[in-house]
PDB file of N, CA, C and O in Angstrom:
ATOM      1  N   MET A   1      48.889  -6.567 213.923  1.00  0.00           N
ATOM      2  CA  MET A   1      49.367  -6.843 212.594  1.00  0.00           C
ATOM      3  C   MET A   1      48.581  -5.979 211.604  1.00  0.00           C
ATOM      4  O   MET A   1      47.357  -5.892 211.697  1.00  0.00           O
ATOM      5  N   LYS A   2      49.267  -5.349 210.673  1.00  0.00           N
ATOM      6  CA  LYS A   2      48.621  -4.541 209.641  1.00  0.00           C
ATOM      7  C   LYS A   2      48.520  -5.363 208.373  1.00  0.00           C
ATOM      8  O   LYS A   2      49.495  -5.973 207.934  1.00  0.00           O
ATOM      9  N   TYR A   3      47.335  -5.373 207.788  1.00  0.00           N
ATOM     10  CA  TYR A   3      47.087  -6.116 206.562  1.00  0.00           C
ATOM     11  C   TYR A   3      47.053  -5.157 205.387  1.00  0.00           C
ATOM     12  O   TYR A   3      46.776  -3.970 205.563  1.00  0.00           O
ATOM     13  N   LYS A   4      47.329  -5.651 204.203  1.00  0.00           N
ATOM     14  CA  LYS A   4      47.322  -4.853 202.974  1.00  0.00           C
ATOM     15  C   LYS A   4      46.277  -5.402 202.013  1.00  0.00           C
ATOM     16  O   LYS A   4      45.942  -6.587 202.043  1.00  0.00           O
ATOM     17  N   CYS A   5      45.776  -4.527 201.171  1.00  0.00           N
ATOM     18  CA  CYS A   5      44.784  -4.896 200.167  1.00  0.00           C
ATOM     19  C   CYS A   5      45.161  -4.225 198.855  1.00  0.00           C
ATOM     20  O   CYS A   5      45.316  -3.004 198.809  1.00  0.00           O
ATOM     21  N   GLU A   6      45.307  -4.996 197.801  1.00  0.00           N
ATOM     22  CA  GLU A   6      45.657  -4.421 196.496  1.00  0.00           C
ATOM     23  C   GLU A   6      44.573  -3.477 195.996  1.00  0.00           C
ATOM     24  O   GLU A   6      44.873  -2.479 195.341  1.00  0.00           O
ATOM     25  N   LEU A   7      43.323  -3.783 196.299  1.00  0.00           N
ATOM     26  CA  LEU A   7      42.199  -2.970 195.854  1.00  0.00           C
ATOM     27  C   LEU A   7      42.202  -1.589 196.512  1.00  0.00           C
ATOM     28  O   LEU A   7      41.879  -0.587 195.874  1.00  0.00           O
ATOM     29  N   LEU A   8      42.569  -1.549 197.785  1.00  0.00           N
ATOM     30  CA  LEU A   8      42.603  -0.297 198.555  1.00  0.00           C
ATOM     31  C   LEU A   8      43.934  -0.216 199.311  1.00  0.00           C
ATOM     32  O   LEU A   8      43.961  -0.420 200.525  1.00  0.00           O
ATOM     33  N   PRO A   9      45.024   0.074 198.622  1.00  0.00           N
ATOM     34  CA  PRO A   9      46.342   0.033 199.263  1.00  0.00           C
ATOM     35  C   PRO A   9      46.498   1.029 200.412  1.00  0.00           C
ATOM     36  O   PRO A   9      47.336   0.822 201.289  1.00  0.00           O
ATOM     37  N   GLU A  10      45.714   2.097 200.424  1.00  0.00           N
ATOM     38  CA  GLU A  10      45.817   3.098 201.480  1.00  0.00           C
ATOM     39  C   GLU A  10      45.012   2.729 202.726  1.00  0.00           C
ATOM     40  O   GLU A  10      45.114   3.413 203.744  1.00  0.00           O
ATOM     41  N   ALA A  11      44.223   1.673 202.665  1.00  0.00           N
ATOM     42  CA  ALA A  11      43.337   1.285 203.763  1.00  0.00           C
ATOM     43  C   ALA A  11      44.101   0.679 204.930  1.00  0.00           C
ATOM     44  O   ALA A  11      45.149   0.054 204.766  1.00  0.00           O
ATOM     45  N   ASP A  12      43.538   0.886 206.107  1.00  0.00           N
ATOM     46  CA  ASP A  12      43.992   0.225 207.332  1.00  0.00           C
ATOM     47  C   ASP A  12      43.035  -0.932 207.549  1.00  0.00           C
ATOM     48  O   ASP A  12      41.844  -0.709 207.766  1.00  0.00           O
ATOM     49  N   ILE A  13      43.523  -2.158 207.497  1.00  0.00           N
ATOM     50  CA  ILE A  13      42.667  -3.340 207.586  1.00  0.00           C
ATOM     51  C   ILE A  13      42.982  -4.072 208.884  1.00  0.00           C
ATOM     52  O   ILE A  13      44.131  -4.413 209.164  1.00  0.00           O
ATOM     53  N   GLN A  14      41.924  -4.308 209.674  1.00  0.00           N
ATOM     54  CA  GLN A  14      42.076  -4.936 210.980  1.00  0.00           C
ATOM     55  C   GLN A  14      41.188  -6.174 211.085  1.00  0.00           C
ATOM     56  O   GLN A  14      40.063  -6.181 210.586  1.00  0.00           O
ATOM     57  N   HIS A  15      41.695  -7.211 211.731  1.00  0.00           N
ATOM     58  CA  HIS A  15      40.900  -8.392 212.066  1.00  0.00           C
ATOM     59  C   HIS A  15      40.107  -8.022 213.314  1.00  0.00           C
ATOM     60  O   HIS A  15      40.699  -7.696 214.344  1.00  0.00           O
ATOM     61  N   VAL A  16      38.780  -8.066 213.241  1.00  0.00           N
ATOM     62  CA  VAL A  16      37.925  -7.659 214.361  1.00  0.00           C
ATOM     63  C   VAL A  16      36.936  -8.776 214.684  1.00  0.00           C
ATOM     64  O   VAL A  16      36.929  -9.814 214.022  1.00  0.00           O
ATOM     65  N   GLY A  17      36.124  -8.568 215.673  1.00  0.00           N
ATOM     66  CA  GLY A  17      35.123  -9.559 216.050  1.00  0.00           C
ATOM     67  C   GLY A  17      35.707 -10.618 216.956  1.00  0.00           C
ATOM     68  O   GLY A  17      36.892 -10.592 217.288  1.00  0.00           O
ATOM     69  N   SER A  18      34.861 -11.550 217.350  1.00  0.00           N
ATOM     70  CA  SER A  18      35.289 -12.549 218.329  1.00  0.00           C
ATOM     71  C   SER A  18      36.386 -13.466 217.807  1.00  0.00           C
ATOM     72  O   SER A  18      37.174 -13.983 218.599  1.00  0.00           O
ATOM     73  N   SER A  19      36.458 -13.681 216.495  1.00  0.00           N
ATOM     74  CA  SER A  19      37.520 -14.551 215.971  1.00  0.00           C
ATOM     75  C   SER A  19      38.902 -13.912 216.096  1.00  0.00           C
ATOM     76  O   SER A  19      39.914 -14.591 215.921  1.00  0.00           O
ATOM     77  N   ALA A  20      38.956 -12.614 216.398  1.00  0.00           N
ATOM     78  CA  ALA A  20      40.236 -11.930 216.594  1.00  0.00           C
ATOM     79  C   ALA A  20      40.777 -12.127 218.011  1.00  0.00           C
ATOM     80  O   ALA A  20      41.910 -11.747 218.305  1.00  0.00           O
ATOM     81  N   ILE A  21      39.963 -12.722 218.886  1.00  0.00           N
ATOM     82  CA  ILE A  21      40.352 -12.935 220.277  1.00  0.00           C
ATOM     83  C   ILE A  21      40.687 -14.414 220.460  1.00  0.00           C
ATOM     84  O   ILE A  21      39.810 -15.266 220.320  1.00  0.00           O
ATOM     85  N   PRO A  22      41.948 -14.727 220.771  1.00  0.00           N
ATOM     86  CA  PRO A  22      42.342 -16.131 220.925  1.00  0.00           C
ATOM     87  C   PRO A  22      41.461 -16.868 221.944  1.00  0.00           C
ATOM     88  O   PRO A  22      41.125 -16.325 222.996  1.00  0.00           O
ATOM     89  N   ASN A  23      41.102 -18.085 221.619  1.00  0.00           N
ATOM     90  CA  ASN A  23      40.333 -18.987 222.482  1.00  0.00           C
ATOM     91  C   ASN A  23      38.920 -18.517 222.780  1.00  0.00           C
ATOM     92  O   ASN A  23      38.307 -19.002 223.731  1.00  0.00           O
ATOM     93  N   SER A  24      38.386 -17.592 222.000  1.00  0.00           N
ATOM     94  CA  SER A  24      37.007 -17.146 222.241  1.00  0.00           C
ATOM     95  C   SER A  24      36.033 -18.011 221.447  1.00  0.00           C
ATOM     96  O   SER A  24      36.408 -18.659 220.470  1.00  0.00           O
ATOM     97  N   VAL A  25      34.795 -18.008 221.880  1.00  0.00           N
ATOM     98  CA  VAL A  25      33.739 -18.731 221.181  1.00  0.00           C
ATOM     99  C   VAL A  25      33.225 -17.815 220.074  1.00  0.00           C
ATOM    100  O   VAL A  25      32.902 -16.653 220.319  1.00  0.00           O
ATOM    101  N   THR A  26      33.151 -18.345 218.857  1.00  0.00           N
ATOM    102  CA  THR A  26      32.704 -17.544 217.720  1.00  0.00           C
ATOM    103  C   THR A  26      31.572 -18.258 217.001  1.00  0.00           C
ATOM    104  O   THR A  26      31.311 -19.437 217.242  1.00  0.00           O
ATOM    105  N   LYS A  27      30.905 -17.531 216.118  1.00  0.00           N
ATOM    106  CA  LYS A  27      29.898 -18.179 215.287  1.00  0.00           C
ATOM    107  C   LYS A  27      30.522 -18.771 214.031  1.00  0.00           C
ATOM    108  O   LYS A  27      29.814 -19.304 213.177  1.00  0.00           O
ATOM    109  N   GLY A  28      31.838 -18.682 213.914  1.00  0.00           N
ATOM    110  CA  GLY A  28      32.547 -19.348 212.833  1.00  0.00           C
ATOM    111  C   GLY A  28      32.845 -18.495 211.618  1.00  0.00           C
ATOM    112  O   GLY A  28      33.339 -19.007 210.614  1.00  0.00           O
ATOM    113  N   ASP A  29      32.554 -17.205 211.686  1.00  0.00           N
ATOM    114  CA  ASP A  29      32.863 -16.334 210.556  1.00  0.00           C
ATOM    115  C   ASP A  29      34.098 -15.500 210.862  1.00  0.00           C
ATOM    116  O   ASP A  29      34.594 -15.497 211.989  1.00  0.00           O
ATOM    117  N   LEU A  30      34.580 -14.808 209.871  1.00  0.00           N
ATOM    118  CA  LEU A  30      35.752 -13.944 210.003  1.00  0.00           C
ATOM    119  C   LEU A  30      35.309 -12.525 209.682  1.00  0.00           C
ATOM    120  O   LEU A  30      34.740 -12.277 208.618  1.00  0.00           O
ATOM    121  N   ASP A  31      35.564 -11.596 210.590  1.00  0.00           N
ATOM    122  CA  ASP A  31      35.202 -10.196 210.380  1.00  0.00           C
ATOM    123  C   ASP A  31      36.455  -9.346 210.255  1.00  0.00           C
ATOM    124  O   ASP A  31      37.403  -9.477 211.029  1.00  0.00           O
ATOM    125  N   ILE A  32      36.431  -8.469 209.258  1.00  0.00           N
ATOM    126  CA  ILE A  32      37.520  -7.502 209.117  1.00  0.00           C
ATOM    127  C   ILE A  32      36.928  -6.100 209.003  1.00  0.00           C
ATOM    128  O   ILE A  32      35.819  -5.905 208.505  1.00  0.00           O
ATOM    129  N   GLN A  33      37.691  -5.153 209.473  1.00  0.00           N
ATOM    130  CA  GLN A  33      37.329  -3.748 209.329  1.00  0.00           C
ATOM    131  C   GLN A  33      38.305  -3.123 208.352  1.00  0.00           C
ATOM    132  O   GLN A  33      39.519  -3.274 208.486  1.00  0.00           O
ATOM    133  N   VAL A  34      37.766  -2.425 207.373  1.00  0.00           N
ATOM    134  CA  VAL A  34      38.569  -1.722 206.385  1.00  0.00           C
ATOM    135  C   VAL A  34      38.351  -0.234 206.637  1.00  0.00           C
ATOM    136  O   VAL A  34      37.246   0.278 206.455  1.00  0.00           O
ATOM    137  N   ARG A  35      39.399   0.448 207.052  1.00  0.00           N
ATOM    138  CA  ARG A  35      39.319   1.862 207.401  1.00  0.00           C
ATOM    139  C   ARG A  35      39.960   2.695 206.298  1.00  0.00           C
ATOM    140  O   ARG A  35      41.097   2.447 205.896  1.00  0.00           O
ATOM    141  N   VAL A  36      39.212   3.691 205.812  1.00  0.00           N
ATOM    142  CA  VAL A  36      39.730   4.605 204.790  1.00  0.00           C
ATOM    143  C   VAL A  36      39.398   6.029 205.215  1.00  0.00           C
ATOM    144  O   VAL A  36      38.550   6.241 206.082  1.00  0.00           O
ATOM    145  N   SER A  37      40.061   6.999 204.609  1.00  0.00           N
ATOM    146  CA  SER A  37      39.732   8.392 204.907  1.00  0.00           C
ATOM    147  C   SER A  37      38.308   8.672 204.443  1.00  0.00           C
ATOM    148  O   SER A  37      37.804   8.010 203.536  1.00  0.00           O
ATOM    149  N   THR A  38      37.674   9.635 205.055  1.00  0.00           N
ATOM    150  CA  THR A  38      36.304   9.969 204.654  1.00  0.00           C
ATOM    151  C   THR A  38      36.266  10.457 203.208  1.00  0.00           C
ATOM    152  O   THR A  38      35.252  10.288 202.532  1.00  0.00           O
ATOM    153  N   GLU A  39      37.344  11.053 202.727  1.00  0.00           N
ATOM    154  CA  GLU A  39      37.421  11.496 201.331  1.00  0.00           C
ATOM    155  C   GLU A  39      37.455  10.305 200.363  1.00  0.00           C
ATOM    156  O   GLU A  39      36.979  10.414 199.233  1.00  0.00           O
ATOM    157  N   GLN A  40      38.007   9.189 200.793  1.00  0.00           N
ATOM    158  CA  GLN A  40      38.123   7.998 199.947  1.00  0.00           C
ATOM    159  C   GLN A  40      36.946   7.042 200.106  1.00  0.00           C
ATOM    160  O   GLN A  40      36.857   6.043 199.392  1.00  0.00           O
ATOM    161  N   PHE A  41      36.041   7.342 201.038  1.00  0.00           N
ATOM    162  CA  PHE A  41      34.990   6.394 201.396  1.00  0.00           C
ATOM    163  C   PHE A  41      34.097   6.013 200.207  1.00  0.00           C
ATOM    164  O   PHE A  41      33.883   4.825 199.967  1.00  0.00           O
ATOM    165  N   SER A  42      33.579   6.975 199.471  1.00  0.00           N
ATOM    166  CA  SER A  42      32.675   6.676 198.344  1.00  0.00           C
ATOM    167  C   SER A  42      33.351   5.802 197.299  1.00  0.00           C
ATOM    168  O   SER A  42      32.735   4.871 196.780  1.00  0.00           O
ATOM    169  N   LYS A  43      34.594   6.087 196.987  1.00  0.00           N
ATOM    170  CA  LYS A  43      35.346   5.280 196.015  1.00  0.00           C
ATOM    171  C   LYS A  43      35.559   3.868 196.558  1.00  0.00           C
ATOM    172  O   LYS A  43      35.476   2.895 195.809  1.00  0.00           O
ATOM    173  N   ALA A  44      35.833   3.754 197.856  1.00  0.00           N
ATOM    174  CA  ALA A  44      36.017   2.437 198.467  1.00  0.00           C
ATOM    175  C   ALA A  44      34.731   1.622 198.413  1.00  0.00           C
ATOM    176  O   ALA A  44      34.778   0.417 198.167  1.00  0.00           O
ATOM    177  N   VAL A  45      33.581   2.260 198.638  1.00  0.00           N
ATOM    178  CA  VAL A  45      32.290   1.569 198.523  1.00  0.00           C
ATOM    179  C   VAL A  45      32.128   1.029 197.105  1.00  0.00           C
ATOM    180  O   VAL A  45      31.732  -0.120 196.911  1.00  0.00           O
ATOM    181  N   GLU A  46      32.432   1.853 196.134  1.00  0.00           N
ATOM    182  CA  GLU A  46      32.316   1.447 194.734  1.00  0.00           C
ATOM    183  C   GLU A  46      33.227   0.255 194.418  1.00  0.00           C
ATOM    184  O   GLU A  46      32.792  -0.716 193.798  1.00  0.00           O
ATOM    185  N   LEU A  47      34.472   0.332 194.841  1.00  0.00           N
ATOM    186  CA  LEU A  47      35.428  -0.736 194.558  1.00  0.00           C
ATOM    187  C   LEU A  47      35.033  -2.047 195.241  1.00  0.00           C
ATOM    188  O   LEU A  47      35.060  -3.105 194.612  1.00  0.00           O
ATOM    189  N   LEU A  48      34.669  -1.983 196.511  1.00  0.00           N
ATOM    190  CA  LEU A  48      34.289  -3.199 197.231  1.00  0.00           C
ATOM    191  C   LEU A  48      32.982  -3.779 196.691  1.00  0.00           C
ATOM    192  O   LEU A  48      32.801  -4.997 196.686  1.00  0.00           O
ATOM    193  N   SER A  49      32.072  -2.916 196.238  1.00  0.00           N
ATOM    194  CA  SER A  49      30.802  -3.386 195.670  1.00  0.00           C
ATOM    195  C   SER A  49      31.007  -4.185 194.390  1.00  0.00           C
ATOM    196  O   SER A  49      30.179  -5.025 194.039  1.00  0.00           O
ATOM    197  N   ASN A  50      32.098  -3.929 193.702  1.00  0.00           N
ATOM    198  CA  ASN A  50      32.403  -4.674 192.476  1.00  0.00           C
ATOM    199  C   ASN A  50      32.933  -6.070 192.764  1.00  0.00           C
ATOM    200  O   ASN A  50      32.956  -6.922 191.875  1.00  0.00           O
ATOM    201  N   VAL A  51      33.361  -6.310 193.998  1.00  0.00           N
ATOM    202  CA  VAL A  51      33.981  -7.587 194.345  1.00  0.00           C
ATOM    203  C   VAL A  51      33.147  -8.393 195.338  1.00  0.00           C
ATOM    204  O   VAL A  51      33.095  -9.620 195.254  1.00  0.00           O
ATOM    205  N   TYR A  52      32.492  -7.704 196.282  1.00  0.00           N
ATOM    206  CA  TYR A  52      31.782  -8.374 197.368  1.00  0.00           C
ATOM    207  C   TYR A  52      30.296  -8.024 197.357  1.00  0.00           C
ATOM    208  O   TYR A  52      29.893  -6.967 196.870  1.00  0.00           O
ATOM    209  N   GLU A  53      29.503  -8.921 197.897  1.00  0.00           N
ATOM    210  CA  GLU A  53      28.069  -8.677 198.043  1.00  0.00           C
ATOM    211  C   GLU A  53      27.840  -7.679 199.186  1.00  0.00           C
ATOM    212  O   GLU A  53      28.440  -7.803 200.254  1.00  0.00           O
ATOM    213  N   ARG A  54      26.984  -6.708 198.958  1.00  0.00           N
ATOM    214  CA  ARG A  54      26.639  -5.773 200.032  1.00  0.00           C
ATOM    215  C   ARG A  54      25.778  -6.495 201.062  1.00  0.00           C
ATOM    216  O   ARG A  54      24.891  -7.273 200.710  1.00  0.00           O
ATOM    217  N   ASN A  55      26.046  -6.231 202.319  1.00  0.00           N
ATOM    218  CA  ASN A  55      25.230  -6.784 203.387  1.00  0.00           C
ATOM    219  C   ASN A  55      24.089  -5.806 203.645  1.00  0.00           C
ATOM    220  O   ASN A  55      24.233  -4.861 204.421  1.00  0.00           O
ATOM    221  N   GLU A  56      22.967  -6.039 202.993  1.00  0.00           N
ATOM    222  CA  GLU A  56      21.831  -5.120 203.055  1.00  0.00           C
ATOM    223  C   GLU A  56      21.160  -5.112 204.420  1.00  0.00           C
ATOM    224  O   GLU A  56      20.375  -4.209 204.708  1.00  0.00           O
ATOM    225  N   GLU A  57      21.448  -6.094 205.266  1.00  0.00           N
ATOM    226  CA  GLU A  57      20.863  -6.149 206.606  1.00  0.00           C
ATOM    227  C   GLU A  57      21.601  -5.257 207.591  1.00  0.00           C
ATOM    228  O   GLU A  57      21.144  -5.068 208.718  1.00  0.00           O
ATOM    229  N   SER A  58      22.717  -4.718 207.185  1.00  0.00           N
ATOM    230  CA  SER A  58      23.547  -3.894 208.063  1.00  0.00           C
ATOM    231  C   SER A  58      23.252  -2.411 207.838  1.00  0.00           C
ATOM    232  O   SER A  58      22.629  -2.028 206.847  1.00  0.00           O
ATOM    233  N   ALA A  59      23.712  -1.593 208.772  1.00  0.00           N
ATOM    234  CA  ALA A  59      23.522  -0.143 208.679  1.00  0.00           C
ATOM    235  C   ALA A  59      24.196   0.416 207.429  1.00  0.00           C
ATOM    236  O   ALA A  59      25.212  -0.104 206.968  1.00  0.00           O
ATOM    237  N   LYS A  60      23.613   1.483 206.892  1.00  0.00           N
ATOM    238  CA  LYS A  60      24.204   2.200 205.758  1.00  0.00           C
ATOM    239  C   LYS A  60      24.146   3.684 206.088  1.00  0.00           C
ATOM    240  O   LYS A  60      23.079   4.297 206.073  1.00  0.00           O
ATOM    241  N   ILE A  61      25.302   4.244 206.383  1.00  0.00           N
ATOM    242  CA  ILE A  61      25.394   5.680 206.607  1.00  0.00           C
ATOM    243  C   ILE A  61      26.536   6.214 205.753  1.00  0.00           C
ATOM    244  O   ILE A  61      27.220   5.448 205.074  1.00  0.00           O
ATOM    245  N   ASP A  62      26.739   7.515 205.786  1.00  0.00           N
ATOM    246  CA  ASP A  62      27.750   8.137 204.918  1.00  0.00           C
ATOM    247  C   ASP A  62      29.162   7.622 205.136  1.00  0.00           C
ATOM    248  O   ASP A  62      30.014   7.774 204.260  1.00  0.00           O
ATOM    249  N   THR A  63      29.429   7.014 206.292  1.00  0.00           N
ATOM    250  CA  THR A  63      30.788   6.555 206.584  1.00  0.00           C
ATOM    251  C   THR A  63      30.847   5.099 207.034  1.00  0.00           C
ATOM    252  O   THR A  63      31.815   4.691 207.675  1.00  0.00           O
ATOM    253  N   PHE A  64      29.821   4.310 206.705  1.00  0.00           N
ATOM    254  CA  PHE A  64      29.819   2.885 207.055  1.00  0.00           C
ATOM    255  C   PHE A  64      29.032   2.090 206.024  1.00  0.00           C
ATOM    256  O   PHE A  64      27.916   2.460 205.662  1.00  0.00           O
ATOM    257  N   ARG A  65      29.621   0.997 205.556  1.00  0.00           N
ATOM    258  CA  ARG A  65      28.942   0.017 204.715  1.00  0.00           C
ATOM    259  C   ARG A  65      29.487  -1.356 205.095  1.00  0.00           C
ATOM    260  O   ARG A  65      30.635  -1.487 205.519  1.00  0.00           O
ATOM    261  N   ALA A  66      28.649  -2.369 204.938  1.00  0.00           N
ATOM    262  CA  ALA A  66      29.062  -3.736 205.237  1.00  0.00           C
ATOM    263  C   ALA A  66      28.921  -4.592 203.981  1.00  0.00           C
ATOM    264  O   ALA A  66      28.010  -4.411 203.173  1.00  0.00           O
ATOM    265  N   PHE A  67      29.840  -5.516 203.851  1.00  0.00           N
ATOM    266  CA  PHE A  67      29.866  -6.452 202.729  1.00  0.00           C
ATOM    267  C   PHE A  67      30.027  -7.850 203.310  1.00  0.00           C
ATOM    268  O   PHE A  67      30.392  -8.011 204.474  1.00  0.00           O
ATOM    269  N   LYS A  68      29.749  -8.866 202.483  1.00  0.00           N
ATOM    270  CA  LYS A  68      29.860 -10.231 202.989  1.00  0.00           C
ATOM    271  C   LYS A  68      30.182 -11.212 201.872  1.00  0.00           C
ATOM    272  O   LYS A  68      29.949 -10.958 200.689  1.00  0.00           O
ATOM    273  N   VAL A  69      30.723 -12.332 202.300  1.00  0.00           N
ATOM    274  CA  VAL A  69      30.943 -13.472 201.407  1.00  0.00           C
ATOM    275  C   VAL A  69      30.494 -14.701 202.195  1.00  0.00           C
ATOM    276  O   VAL A  69      31.259 -15.272 202.973  1.00  0.00           O
ATOM    277  N   ASP A  70      29.247 -15.095 201.982  1.00  0.00           N
ATOM    278  CA  ASP A  70      28.692 -16.230 202.720  1.00  0.00           C
ATOM    279  C   ASP A  70      29.241 -17.561 202.236  1.00  0.00           C
ATOM    280  O   ASP A  70      29.200 -18.548 202.970  1.00  0.00           O
ATOM    281  N   THR A  71      29.754 -17.605 201.008  1.00  0.00           N
ATOM    282  CA  THR A  71      30.201 -18.867 200.422  1.00  0.00           C
ATOM    283  C   THR A  71      31.660 -19.195 200.708  1.00  0.00           C
ATOM    284  O   THR A  71      32.123 -20.280 200.357  1.00  0.00           O
ATOM    285  N   SER A  72      32.395 -18.280 201.336  1.00  0.00           N
ATOM    286  CA  SER A  72      33.796 -18.576 201.652  1.00  0.00           C
ATOM    287  C   SER A  72      33.862 -19.434 202.913  1.00  0.00           C
ATOM    288  O   SER A  72      32.885 -19.541 203.655  1.00  0.00           O
ATOM    289  N   ASN A  73      35.014 -20.037 203.145  1.00  0.00           N
ATOM    290  CA  ASN A  73      35.209 -20.859 204.333  1.00  0.00           C
ATOM    291  C   ASN A  73      36.406 -20.330 205.122  1.00  0.00           C
ATOM    292  O   ASN A  73      37.542 -20.556 204.706  1.00  0.00           O
ATOM    293  N   PRO A  74      36.202 -19.648 206.222  1.00  0.00           N
ATOM    294  CA  PRO A  74      34.919 -19.339 206.856  1.00  0.00           C
ATOM    295  C   PRO A  74      34.213 -18.187 206.147  1.00  0.00           C
ATOM    296  O   PRO A  74      34.841 -17.461 205.376  1.00  0.00           O
ATOM    297  N   PRO A  75      32.897 -18.009 206.402  1.00  0.00           N
ATOM    298  CA  PRO A  75      32.199 -16.850 205.844  1.00  0.00           C
ATOM    299  C   PRO A  75      32.905 -15.560 206.263  1.00  0.00           C
ATOM    300  O   PRO A  75      33.485 -15.484 207.346  1.00  0.00           O
ATOM    301  N   LEU A  76      32.851 -14.556 205.401  1.00  0.00           N
ATOM    302  CA  LEU A  76      33.592 -13.313 205.617  1.00  0.00           C
ATOM    303  C   LEU A  76      32.640 -12.135 205.750  1.00  0.00           C
ATOM    304  O   LEU A  76      31.710 -11.983 204.958  1.00  0.00           O
ATOM    305  N   GLY A  77      32.880 -11.300 206.758  1.00  0.00           N
ATOM    306  CA  GLY A  77      32.174 -10.038 206.914  1.00  0.00           C
ATOM    307  C   GLY A  77      33.169  -8.901 206.806  1.00  0.00           C
ATOM    308  O   GLY A  77      34.221  -8.933 207.445  1.00  0.00           O
ATOM    309  N   ILE A  78      32.849  -7.898 206.009  1.00  0.00           N
ATOM    310  CA  ILE A  78      33.745  -6.759 205.800  1.00  0.00           C
ATOM    311  C   ILE A  78      33.008  -5.499 206.228  1.00  0.00           C
ATOM    312  O   ILE A  78      31.952  -5.176 205.684  1.00  0.00           O
ATOM    313  N   GLN A  79      33.559  -4.794 207.195  1.00  0.00           N
ATOM    314  CA  GLN A  79      32.994  -3.535 207.667  1.00  0.00           C
ATOM    315  C   GLN A  79      33.879  -2.406 207.150  1.00  0.00           C
ATOM    316  O   GLN A  79      35.039  -2.292 207.546  1.00  0.00           O
ATOM    317  N   LEU A  80      33.339  -1.580 206.273  1.00  0.00           N
ATOM    318  CA  LEU A  80      34.074  -0.441 205.724  1.00  0.00           C
ATOM    319  C   LEU A  80      33.684   0.790 206.520  1.00  0.00           C
ATOM    320  O   LEU A  80      32.503   1.115 206.633  1.00  0.00           O
ATOM    321  N   THR A  81      34.682   1.478 207.074  1.00  0.00           N
ATOM    322  CA  THR A  81      34.410   2.679 207.857  1.00  0.00           C
ATOM    323  C   THR A  81      35.322   3.818 207.425  1.00  0.00           C
ATOM    324  O   THR A  81      36.444   3.605 206.965  1.00  0.00           O
ATOM    325  N   GLY A  82      34.814   5.021 207.586  1.00  0.00           N
ATOM    326  CA  GLY A  82      35.640   6.208 207.419  1.00  0.00           C
ATOM    327  C   GLY A  82      36.444   6.428 208.689  1.00  0.00           C
ATOM    328  O   GLY A  82      35.910   6.294 209.790  1.00  0.00           O
ATOM    329  N   ASN A  83      37.709   6.759 208.551  1.00  0.00           N
ATOM    330  CA  ASN A  83      38.562   6.997 209.722  1.00  0.00           C
ATOM    331  C   ASN A  83      37.942   8.029 210.655  1.00  0.00           C
ATOM    332  O   ASN A  83      37.469   9.079 210.219  1.00  0.00           O
ATOM    333  N   ASP A  84      37.953   7.711 211.940  1.00  0.00           N
ATOM    334  CA  ASP A  84      37.467   8.616 212.997  1.00  0.00           C
ATOM    335  C   ASP A  84      36.003   8.985 212.849  1.00  0.00           C
ATOM    336  O   ASP A  84      35.573  10.028 213.341  1.00  0.00           O
ATOM    337  N   SER A  85      35.232   8.140 212.177  1.00  0.00           N
ATOM    338  CA  SER A  85      33.795   8.383 212.006  1.00  0.00           C
ATOM    339  C   SER A  85      33.014   7.743 213.144  1.00  0.00           C
ATOM    340  O   SER A  85      33.585   7.106 214.028  1.00  0.00           O
ATOM    341  N   GLU A  86      31.729   7.920 213.106  1.00  0.00           N
ATOM    342  CA  GLU A  86      30.810   7.456 214.146  1.00  0.00           C
ATOM    343  C   GLU A  86      30.950   5.962 214.450  1.00  0.00           C
ATOM    344  O   GLU A  86      30.883   5.575 215.616  1.00  0.00           O
ATOM    345  N   LEU A  87      31.140   5.122 213.445  1.00  0.00           N
ATOM    346  CA  LEU A  87      31.232   3.677 213.646  1.00  0.00           C
ATOM    347  C   LEU A  87      32.656   3.146 213.495  1.00  0.00           C
ATOM    348  O   LEU A  87      32.845   1.950 213.270  1.00  0.00           O
ATOM    349  N   ASP A  88      33.637   3.997 213.614  1.00  0.00           N
ATOM    350  CA  ASP A  88      35.048   3.596 213.506  1.00  0.00           C
ATOM    351  C   ASP A  88      35.569   3.140 214.876  1.00  0.00           C
ATOM    352  O   ASP A  88      36.512   3.714 215.419  1.00  0.00           O
ATOM    353  N   PHE A  89      34.936   2.100 215.416  1.00  0.00           N
ATOM    354  CA  PHE A  89      35.359   1.583 216.718  1.00  0.00           C
ATOM    355  C   PHE A  89      35.405   0.065 216.743  1.00  0.00           C
ATOM    356  O   PHE A  89      35.644  -0.526 217.796  1.00  0.00           O
ATOM    357  N   LEU A  90      35.183  -0.570 215.614  1.00  0.00           N
ATOM    358  CA  LEU A  90      35.078  -2.025 215.581  1.00  0.00           C
ATOM    359  C   LEU A  90      36.385  -2.680 215.961  1.00  0.00           C
ATOM    360  O   LEU A  90      36.476  -3.907 215.986  1.00  0.00           O
TER     361      LEU A  90
END
């Protein structure tokens, strides 16, 4: 299933992590991967930073940033990656 985001309409958004696998044991959070072109990556970081808390405990490279919402139910993890980049495998 392809998801859409008004903030980043060109993004490919995927449900990832153990909660994406039916009947799997999870820690109870929801993880999504937001994939954008490497040219759009910096702008996407800026836009998501205005809405979500940056996950400072996660890796930060030129084509990967993580965001989180601990107060949502379930908690939300957002992995932003550049298409076909080093960490574009989630």
